[in-house]
C-alpha angles and dihedrals in degrees: 000000000000109000095033124099111234130198090232136014116202113199109205129045099211126106096287097047094040092050093050091047093049092048094047091048092052088052089059103265123138099237133192115196114201114204124183088204133226092326087073123097088255112189092194090064092067102026118136091222100230123148093201121181108158106102095000109146097003105174092015106079097183091054090045092052093048091049093047091049087055091048093053091048096054098088093053092042096050092047091051093050094049091046093051099042108020088229116137101221091190096243112167130163108203093143128257135263127206102198119216127205100189142030088251091058090049089052088052092054089048089055090049091053091048093048090049090058091045090053091052098253115161095206116116114227117188125194114222122194121214093274091053091050094047091050091058103026108029093175096070118119128253093257094063107103097177145310145228115242134198124183091209096065115102143159141226141182104263094202095050088045091054092047092049093050092051094044091045091052092053094044088057093053100267125137122243116191116191120194088029101130110174118236098177144359129210143164115241131173095339094314137091119239126202114197104213138175085257096050135273120326120198131202143164091232134019137196122198109215097151099133112217090000090065092077090072099032101047098065089058087072099036096268131124122214109171103190135154134190124256117187123225125187123205130194121213123199133202118272116278135178107283115263105147110067096173130063121251131206092244105014134043138164114229126223088258093056102252121123123234113208122190169319137251129194110217137166098221103138112230094335114126092186129131135221135199095232093060092044090051092052092050092047092048090054091050092048089050087058097039112018093191089068087075087079095048121098122239111228103176143015124190140174128208138167129258119210107235129188119202093266098030093245128114128271120218121165148138121234114255092204096043109033111204093040113108136179131205130181139152141147093234096073094147100043092045096039094100093053092045089053102040102030113018099040096052091044093053089047085061092047098252141094119238117253090240091072099041093111095054099082119135093237087082085081095053116112111217117228116248 
């Protein structure tokens, strides 16, 4: 609470910050999680909920290994959250399908599988022809020629996941402050101080996990987090009798029966708006995959902002000028959530970064002077 000195301040109450806070708290740290609240550009609010491993990090082995580590940790992570909070976060691992509509697309998935093996990834990717797909998913449309499949792909409810992380933190003795948007950060007398809408919060260490807000906050403690917004729109249908037991790269059926269809990739600044043309394009793609969706009602359409770095990969680093100040950001907040909670959070509680993220510093973007 304001006035106390915490072991760790986590700035940002989204999935990344909440996972780090939960993990650090379980490791024994006294954690204060500062959340601006629902007025924030919260990526979790519009997240598609996929834990998608097939093809993740192709051509970037360190990112692939970090993502695969997260994928393998999800079962343990989900069980721990449910055990601590009693909240069903909706995690299921039926395996994922990337549907293909041409031989060229199938060739592309074959190259992804080959490159994954070349990069040392331990994720199995199978190629299914149309007969294989029909045998397992009879509802697919006539244009589907095949798919790639990985048994490691899974999905989760991002909002229940966020709730469980925050409730789990508090159940373990951590402090969660809502409506605590951070205006400024500073180092003072061996501590870090976050000036919030609820007063100053002090801690021995601090991690900036404030999404798009990190771009302005990080330089105050000698860190650089070059991020930009990318808008994604998602369509939600009414609930229907389950017929798609797997997860798809652009379409999935939730545990409640509704379909999520998405998502777009738009350069729209900080606008979280929606438009009919984008929704129509997303729906057309879903109907191409599952023709029966043409008869299903759309009940909601939303837009939200991804947090994108220049190369699309995460940033994790400790400040060289202010040791004990860390930063963490990525656009794969769901897929990497398990690793943030079980690996990154405990490491930061000990004042270090894990070796697995050593190559994700922001100085990879620096252009050296000639």
